[in-house]
C-alpha positions as CSV (number, residue, x, y, z in Angstrom):
1,X,102.3,82.9,58.1
2,X,102.0,84.1,61.8
3,X,100.3,81.6,64.7
4,X,97.6,83.2,66.9
5,X,100.3,83.6,69.6
6,X,101.7,87.3,68.2
7,X,104.3,87.2,71.0
8,X,106.6,85.3,68.9
9,X,107.0,87.8,66.1
10,X,108.9,91.0,65.9
11,X,107.1,94.6,66.2
12,X,107.8,95.1,62.5
13,X,106.5,91.8,61.4
14,X,103.5,92.3,63.4
15,X,102.8,95.8,62.0
16,X,103.4,94.6,58.4
17,X,101.1,91.6,58.8
18,X,98.4,93.8,60.2
19,X,98.8,96.5,57.8
20,X,99.6,99.2,60.5
21,X,102.8,101.4,60.8
22,X,105.0,101.1,63.9
23,X,104.0,104.6,64.9
24,X,100.3,103.9,64.9
25,X,101.2,101.0,67.1
26,X,103.3,103.0,69.4
27,X,100.5,105.7,69.5
28,X,98.1,102.9,70.6
29,X,100.0,101.7,73.1
30,X,100.7,105.1,74.6
31,X,97.0,105.8,74.7
32,X,96.3,102.5,76.4
33,X,99.0,103.1,78.9
34,X,97.8,106.5,80.0
35,X,94.1,106.3,79.7
36,X,93.3,102.5,79.5
37,X,90.8,100.9,77.2
38,X,88.8,104.3,77.2
39,X,91.7,106.0,75.3
40,X,91.4,103.7,72.5
41,X,87.9,104.4,71.8
42,X,86.8,106.5,68.7
43,X,86.3,110.1,69.9
44,X,83.0,111.7,69.1
45,X,84.1,115.3,70.0
46,X,86.9,117.5,69.1
47,X,89.6,118.0,71.8
48,X,90.2,121.8,72.9
49,X,93.6,123.0,73.8
50,X,94.8,126.2,75.3
51,X,96.6,128.6,73.3
52,X,99.6,128.4,75.7
53,X,99.8,124.5,75.1
54,X,99.7,125.0,71.3
55,X,102.3,127.6,71.2
56,X,104.5,125.6,73.8
57,X,104.0,122.3,71.7
58,X,105.0,124.2,68.4
59,X,108.1,125.8,70.0
60,X,109.3,122.3,71.3
61,X,108.6,120.7,68.0
62,X,110.4,123.8,66.0
63,X,113.2,123.5,68.2
64,X,114.4,120.3,66.8
65,X,115.2,118.7,70.2
66,X,112.0,116.6,70.1
67,X,110.6,114.5,67.4
68,X,106.9,115.0,66.4
69,X,105.9,112.0,68.2
70,X,107.6,113.0,71.4
71,X,105.6,116.4,71.3
72,X,102.4,114.8,70.5
73,X,103.0,112.4,73.5
74,X,104.2,114.8,75.9
75,X,101.2,117.3,75.3
76,X,98.7,114.4,74.8
77,X,97.6,116.1,71.6
78,X,95.1,113.9,69.5
79,X,97.3,113.3,66.6
80,X,100.5,114.5,64.8
81,X,98.1,116.2,62.2
82,X,97.0,118.4,64.8
83,X,100.6,119.6,65.8
84,X,101.4,120.2,62.2
85,X,98.5,122.3,61.3
86,X,99.3,124.5,64.4
87,X,102.8,124.6,63.2
88,X,101.7,125.8,59.9
89,X,99.4,128.6,61.3
90,X,101.9,129.9,63.5
91,X,104.8,130.3,61.0
């Protein structure tokens, strides 16, 4: 279906062919751009976040001004699931 040169296909087609979501691809690209190859390695430890960062991230998300992905990227939160859990705990 695709040649080995994936530069000739759309993001949607690439994600579909490889069985990943566009949001996953975007998250991987963001990690690579901000942390390099090291950012793509599987973490062996839990990230720690200050209470202030958690509160501000939840406020920004709940404000409706920013998407879940935007807040996760802005605050360098490990995943959208983490932010959702914070939001449920605070409200």
